Structures are given as structure tokens and as C-alpha cells.
C-alpha positions, 0 to 999 in steps of 0.5 A: 383182247386189248381192243374190247370194251364191255360196259354195263349200267345197273338193272332196274327194278320194275316196281314202277316206271322209270324216272330221269335218274334211270335215264341219266345213268343209261345216257352217261353209259351209252355216250362212253359206249358209243365213244369206244366204238367211235374210237375203234373198240369192239364194244358191248353195251349191256342194260336190263331190268331186275324183276325178281326183287321182292319189292316187285312182288309187294307192289303187285300185290298191293295193286292186285295184279299177278306178279309175273304180269305186273313185272312183264308190263312194267319191264316194257316201260324200260325197254321203251326208255332205251328207245326213247333215249336212242341207246345202242345197248347190244342186249337187254337182260331180264332177270326172269329169263331162263338164260339168267336164272340158270346162271344165277343158280349156278353161281350160287352153287359155285359158292356153296360148293367152295365152302362159303355158304352155311345156315344160321337164324338171324334177326335184323332190319330189313328195307324192302327198297334196298333189298338188304339187312341194314344195321343201325349205323345205316339208319338215320332217325331210324329210317333207311336214308335211301328210301326214308322208310323205317325198315322191318325187323325180320327174323328167319333162318337163312343161308349165309355167305361168308363175306368176312373171309374175303375182308383183306382181298376186298379191302386191297381191291377197293383201296387200289386207284382205279377199281372204284372211280371217283376217289370220294366214292372209293374213300367211302367204301374203304373207310366202311371196310376199315371201320366196320369190317366185313360181316357175313350176309344172308344170301337166301330168303325162305317162304317167298313166292317170287324169286329164283330157288336156291339150287340147294334148298327149294324152300329158299329164294336166292337173294336178290343181289346175288341173283341181280349181280349175276346178270352181268355174266348171264347176258354173255352166256357164262360160262361157255358162251362166245360172248362171255369168252370175248367180253368178260371181264367188264371194263366198267360197271356204271352204277349210282352211288346208292349201290356202290357197296354192293358192286364194289364189295359183294359182287367181287366177293362173290366172284372171288368165291366162284373163281370168276375173274373181276370187273375192272372198274365201278364207275360211280355216279351221283344222284339226279335231283329235283328242286335239290331232292333226290328223285326217286319213286318212293319219295313220289317226285319222279318225272318219267323221261318217256313223257319228257323226251317226246316233248323236247327232243332226245338230243336236247335231253341227252345234252342237258343231262350230261351238262347238268350232272357231272358224274361225280356229283348230284346235279338238279334237273329242271325243264328251264335248264332244258329249255335254256340250253336248247334255245342258246347252245344248240339253236344259236350256236350250232343250229345257226351255224349250219344254217347260215353255212348251207345257206351261203354254200347254196347261194354262191356255189349251188351247194357244191364245194371242192377241197380248199386250203386249211384256213388255221380254223382247226388249230382251234380244236383241241382233240387231245383235251376232248379224249382226256376229258372223256377218258376221265369221264368228264363228259360235261368237260368234253362238251365244253371243249367241243362247243369252244371249237363250235363257237370258234366256227361261228366267230370265224364266219363272222370275222371272214364275212363270206357274204362280203368278201368274194375272193376268199369265199370258197375257202372260208365255206369249205373250212366251215363245212369242214368244221360242221362235219368234225363237229357232228363226228365229236357230238355223235356219241352225245347227240347221235340223232343230231349228228345224222341230221348234219350229215344228211344235210352235208351229203356225207356219212358218219365216220370215226375218230380217224376222220377227225382231221381237216381236208378228207372230203374232196368235194361237197354237195350240200343241200340245206334241210330242216333247222336242227333245233326249234326254239322253245317258248 
């Protein structure tokens, strides 16, 4: 199906509450999902929680809470986050759900049946935070750089996956221009494969109480990354579900740079072994930082978006996150930047444009305006440039371009002074109403609640990308409502 679009976030560990790094990935993914729906594509957006990780069981034990209850309670915070952020996700997968367990076991069985799983004893440095064995090369001063902790030395008999068998195919895949985006993260993976090669990996852990049993040995649990990565197809009802047949392969897996290797190397190799089609693209983003440091639960500087968003507003938060964190870089979050952007870009530029335009419409025309001529305001809109930025995942630049048009509309009203010039007043105000309608369309993927508020005051319904053109409203009946954005002191 050329017209379908399947996009996923990574699924989140539930060993603690969400932080704004989780929120950023979900907002980024939601904007892309909404834009593709807006552009007419049959879109499916998946997010969810990784509930079988050893770290979940470890924290539950520390808190003296049954693992099942701990996982269930914490997963609710991530479901709440989806609502808090006004996400448009079509499904929320939990890896403890029976629909997922069956698929994870089926994939493990397929890999085993293909001759790619064998048993051997192994000793290595295991990071519970990464849920992975780390090599000396991975460590910084003897610690995992992701979690700033020394890994545990573990020696045990495990089942191994012949990852090395797929080295040539994986290198070719990862070297292609569009599989891993952006190029910097692609080069990291390619260079690592070329320098270290691919080593076989452990795909089971013995003696664990929590997790999914391997279908070939009940004494072993499936390695959490095989289990977790399977969510992308278990949620679609692999292998015979209608959604799987309709939406797989995924157009985009959106992931943080810390788990690029698992998605760009291990996941494709698993799929190759199981003879399942590969996803089309791995979109890798940087970290949200706080005072220049990575925000994470393990480092103890996490900020819960479920606390921040109600304080400032969901669209204010969504807008700030997209502007502050270009997807291919790390970006620093602060409440000061959220306040500044709310007061200046949102309240002054967009909020004031709506408020004064509708005030003038009500004052001079009782809120009723009929279609007028195009007054060349729309020559200042570059839709092609906005679409190009979004297709390149430069969402912050797409917002810059939309804001350029909003500022042009503000300049247009100042230049034409409809409160003074009676002769051209209705033409100017109709053009301003059209600029607001079109701005709300273009912003609907980024700031859906704001678009709804604008449309309610304009007395119209939200359309799609085909409606981004002048003059499709024959008559406006507008009614000024509450201001869009309250300024933050």
C-alpha cells in the first residue's frame, strides 16, 4: 500500500515514572503521525511499555512490591502520559499482554527452527539498565556510559543467536542511505560493524522469575530485547492479523540514540532469521538534556511531564520541545525557555493575531464576512518548504516557516490598518481570517488543541492539506472566545 504509514516509538521501561525524554520522543512521533494523516495517508501510530525487563523486577524487589503489581501500576503513568501529551496513538502495547507473549515466543521459535540458536556457557559484563552484555570497548572508566554504573560480571549457560551469520547483510543494510537517519548515527553503526564485526549474542537468561519463557526451554526467559522488539509486529496481530497484513513493514521506528544498535542491527537480523520483512527506516533522535546533562531516571534528574504539562499547557510544552530539541541533536530543556516561547511566539504572535482580527471582525461586521479577493498575503506562505522540512524531519524548521507566515500576517494587519482604512477593510479582514485558518491547519500536527480553539472561534472545522489554499470559505461567522495563551509571569 503506497498510501499507508506505520510509525512507532520505542516502548518504555516501567521501572520508574516517565521523564521528559520519553515525552519528547512521543511528541516527535505524534507530529509525524498527525502530519501523515493530515496529508491523506492511512496512518497507524504505536507506542507502549516494555514490562518484562529485569530492571523492572529488580526495582519491584527493592520496593518490596510484587513485580506484576509494580509493572501494572507504573505502566499506567505512561498511558496517562499519552493523554497528557494529547497523542493520537492508535494502540498502546504492553509486553505482558497475551497477544504479545505469543508472538515473542513464535519469533524465538522461528529463529530456533532456522538453525540460528545454540546453547553455550558465557561470561561477560551485564548492564541491567541496558539489558545487555557490554564489551570493554563499551565502558567508560569501567562504567556503562548510559547509566553511569559498573556492570555485573555474569557467568551462565545461555542460548545464543547467530548474529555473526548476518554481518554482511546487516552491514549492507546499514550502509544504505535511508535505513538509519540521520547520517551521523548511520556512520556510528557502520563504523562499529566494520571495526568489531558482529558477535553472536545471548538471547536467553536462566533462572529468572520475571519474563517470557522460551518455547524451547522453560528454564530460560527470552532475552528482553528480542521480546521488546517484537512489539512492533505483535501489536499488529502477526502473523495473520489484518493490521499486520495492512501496515507492516513499518515506515519508521523512532528511537533514541542509546538504543540505535538494537534497532538497526539486532532487530533486522532477527527479522531476517525469522523471514519477516524489514522496517523501512530507523529514525534516531538525540537526548533531551537538563543543564547540559542527559535526563534519566538512573541519574536522578528526571522531570515528570505529567507534572509540567498541566502547569503550563500541553501545546506550549509540545511547541517548546520541538523548537528546543532538533531531532538529530541533543537539546536542553528549561522552564525558562518554555515561558519565553509561550509569552513571545505563542501569545504575542499567534494569540494576538487571532484576538485582534476577531475583535475587528465583530466591531465592524458583526462577525460576518463573505469571500473577498486574494490580497497577496498568501504569496508569503511557502508550503513546499514546510513539507520539505517535515519530510527531512526538521520539525523545528517547519515551525519556523509556519511562524514566518504568522508574522507576515501580523505585519499585513499593521501595514493595512483596517481600524483606519474603511475602503479595504473587509478584504483585509477576510485575508486575515484565511491566514488564521491556514495557520491552524499547518499547526494541527504540532499543536492540535490550539488548532481546535482557533477553528472554534472561526466557526469552521479542521480540514486537511488540500485545504491549504486561499478562498475556500465563502462566508465566515466568527465569535471571539478566550485568549489562546495566557502569559506566564
